[in-house]
MIDOSE-1310 file (N, C-alpha, C; in nm, 2 decimals, decimal comma, always signed):
residues 77
xxxx	+1,20/-0,79/+1,01/+1,13/-0,68/+0,95/+1,05/-0,76/+0,82; +0,92/-0,68/+0,79/+0,85/-0,71/+0,66/+0,91/-0,63/+0,53; +0,86/-0,67/+0,42/+0,90/-0,59/+0,28/+0,75/-0,58/+0,22; +0,71/-0,49/+0,18/+0,62/-0,50/+0,07/+0,68/-0,50/-0,07
xxxx	+0,63/-0,52/-0,17/+0,65/-0,52/-0,29/+0,58/-0,50/-0,43; +0,61/-0,39/-0,52/+0,54/-0,36/-0,61/+0,60/-0,41/-0,74; +0,51/-0,48/-0,80/+0,57/-0,53/-0,95/+0,52/-0,44/-1,09; +0,56/-0,36/-1,14/+0,55/-0,26/-1,22/+0,60/-0,28/-1,36
xxxx	+0,48/-0,26/-1,48/+0,50/-0,28/-1,61/+0,55/-0,12/-1,67; +0,65/-0,09/-1,65/+0,68/+0,07/-1,68/+0,68/+0,08/-1,80; +0,69/+0,01/-1,92/+0,63/+0,04/-2,07/+0,47/+0,08/-2,05; +0,38/+0,02/-1,97/+0,24/+0,03/-1,97/+0,22/+0,12/-1,86
xxxx	+0,28/+0,19/-1,77/+0,24/+0,29/-1,68/+0,20/+0,39/-1,70; +0,08/+0,46/-1,67/+0,02/+0,55/-1,69/-0,05/+0,58/-1,54; -0,06/+0,73/-1,54/-0,14/+0,79/-1,41/-0,24/+0,87/-1,45; -0,37/+0,88/-1,36/-0,51/+0,92/-1,41/-0,46/+1,08/-1,33
xxxx	-0,54/+1,21/-1,36/-0,55/+1,33/-1,31/-0,58/+1,31/-1,21; -0,49/+1,41/-1,09/-0,54/+1,38/-0,93/-0,66/+1,43/-0,91; -0,70/+1,36/-0,82/-0,87/+1,40/-0,80/-0,88/+1,45/-0,63; -0,97/+1,52/-0,56/-0,98/+1,57/-0,45/-1,08/+1,47/-0,40
xxxx	-1,07/+1,41/-0,27/-1,18/+1,31/-0,25/-1,19/+1,36/-0,11; -1,32/+1,38/-0,06/-1,36/+1,41/+0,10/-1,41/+1,27/+0,15; -1,35/+1,18/+0,17/-1,37/+1,06/+0,25/-1,33/+1,02/+0,39; -1,26/+1,10/+0,40/-1,21/+1,10/+0,58/-1,31/+1,15/+0,68
xxxx	-1,27/+1,10/+0,78/-1,38/+1,17/+0,89/-1,37/+1,31/+0,89; -1,54/+1,35/+0,94/-1,53/+1,47/+0,95/-1,51/+1,57/+0,82; -1,53/+1,49/+0,70/-1,52/+1,53/+0,54/-1,37/+1,58/+0,53; -1,28/+1,53/+0,58/-1,16/+1,57/+0,55/-1,11/+1,50/+0,39
xxxx	-1,03/+1,61/+0,34/-1,02/+1,56/+0,22/-0,86/+1,50/+0,22; -0,85/+1,47/+0,07/-0,72/+1,41/+0,04/-0,70/+1,39/-0,12; -0,59/+1,44/-0,14/-0,57/+1,41/-0,29/-0,52/+1,27/-0,34; -0,61/+1,21/-0,44/-0,57/+1,08/-0,48/-0,55/+1,08/-0,65
xxxx	-0,46/+0,98/-0,67/-0,44/+0,97/-0,80/-0,41/+0,83/-0,86; -0,50/+0,80/-0,95/-0,50/+0,64/-0,97/-0,38/+0,63/-1,07; -0,35/+0,48/-1,06/-0,24/+0,46/-1,18/-0,29/+0,35/-1,27; -0,20/+0,29/-1,37/-0,24/+0,16/-1,42/-0,08/+0,11/-1,45
xxxx	-0,06/+0,01/-1,45/+0,07/-0,05/-1,50/+0,10/-0,12/-1,36; +0,04/-0,17/-1,28/+0,09/-0,22/-1,17/+0,04/-0,39/-1,16; +0,15/-0,47/-1,19/+0,15/-0,61/-1,21/+0,05/-0,70/-1,10; +0,13/-0,67/-0,98/+0,11/-0,69/-0,86/+0,15/-0,63/-0,74
xxxx	+0,07/-0,61/-0,63/+0,15/-0,55/-0,52/+0,11/-0,68/-0,40; +0,23/-0,68/-0,36/+0,25/-0,78/-0,23/+0,25/-0,72/-0,11; +0,18/-0,74/+0,01/+0,19/-0,74/+0,12/+0,21/-0,80/+0,24; +0,32/-0,81/+0,32/+0,33/-0,92/+0,41/+0,31/-1,04/+0,36
xxxx	+0,34/-1,06/+0,23/+0,37/-1,18/+0,18/+0,23/-1,24/+0,10; +0,13/-1,14/+0,11/+0,00/-1,18/+0,04/-0,01/-1,08/-0,05; -0,07/-1,12/-0,18/-0,06/-1,08/-0,30/-0,22/-0,99/-0,28; -0,21/-0,83/-0,29/-0,34/-0,78/-0,25/-0,39/-0,69/-0,37
xxxx	-0,34/-0,69/-0,45/-0,38/-0,63/-0,59/-0,29/-0,67/-0,70; -0,38/-0,76/-0,81/-0,31/-0,81/-0,93/-0,39/-0,75/-1,08; -0,31/-0,71/-1,16/-0,34/-0,63/-1,30/-0,41/-0,53/-1,24; -0,38/-0,43/-1,13/-0,44/-0,32/-1,11/-0,57/-0,32/-1,06
xxxx	-0,58/-0,46/-1,02/-0,73/-0,48/-0,93/-0,72/-0,55/-0,81; -0,77/-0,48/-0,71/-0,76/-0,54/-0,57/-0,80/-0,67/-0,60; -0,75/-0,79/-0,48/-0,78/-0,91/-0,47/-0,88/-0,97/-0,39; -0,89/-0,85/-0,27/-0,98/-0,87/-0,20/-0,91/-0,91/-0,04
xxxx	-0,77/-0,93/-0,04/-0,68/-0,94/+0,04/-0,66/-0,86/+0,15; -0,68/-0,84/+0,24/-0,64/-0,70/+0,33/-0,54/-0,77/+0,46; -0,45/-0,79/+0,45/-0,33/-0,87/+0,53/-0,30/-0,75/+0,67; -0,30/-0,59/+0,64/-0,25/-0,49/+0,69/-0,37/-0,47/+0,81
xxxx	-0,32/-0,40/+0,93/-0,40/-0,36/+1,03/-0,37/-0,20/+1,05; -0,46/-0,15/+1,14/-0,46/+0,01/+1,17/-0,38/+0,00/+1,28; -0,30/+0,11/+1,26/-0,20/+0,13/+1,38/-0,23/+0,29/+1,43; -0,27/+0,30/+1,56/-0,27/+0,42/+1,62/-0,20/+0,47/+1,72
xxxx	-0,18/+0,60/+1,73/-0,08/+0,65/+1,85/+0,05/+0,65/+1,79; +0,12/+0,65/+1,94/+0,26/+0,66/+1,92/+0,31/+0,48/+1,91; +0,41/+0,48/+1,84/+0,45/+0,31/+1,86/+0,60/+0,31/+1,93; +0,65/+0,18/+1,97/+0,75/+0,17/+2,07/+0,86/+0,14/+1,94
xxxx	+0,96/+0,15/+1,98/+1,08/+0,12/+1,91/+1,09/-0,04/+1,87; +1,11/-0,09/+1,70/+1,10/-0,23/+1,68/+1,20/-0,30/+1,76; +1,18/-0,43/+1,82/+1,31/-0,50/+1,88/+1,37/-0,57/+1,76; +1,48/-0,56/+1,79/+1,58/-0,63/+1,71/+1,64/-0,75/+1,73
xxxx	+1,65/-0,87/+1,71/+1,70/-0,99/+1,77/+1,86/-0,98/+1,74; +1,93/-0,98/+1,85/+2,10/-1,03/+1,87/+2,14/-1,14/+1,77; +2,21/-1,14/+1,69/+2,21/-1,22/+1,57/+2,32/-1,32/+1,65; +2,38/-1,28/+1,75/+2,48/-1,36/+1,80/+2,41/-1,45/+1,92
x	+2,32/-1,44/+1,94/+2,20/-1,50/+2,05/+2,18/-1,62/+1,97
């Protein structure tokens, strides 16, 4: 299984006021709240943000619809 990691500077962690964004299909809305104080965000072993700025790396992928149950390998095999 994959793991994602956030490295947070708790002494400098701050949050912006929530904002409504209308950037989803059909002008759908979503609540967005920015934050400062994240030193690094790692997704699938790739640093995607560093010091509150995106690195441009996008290792994720879009998943649509119902997903099957993950296969777990038998440790005894």
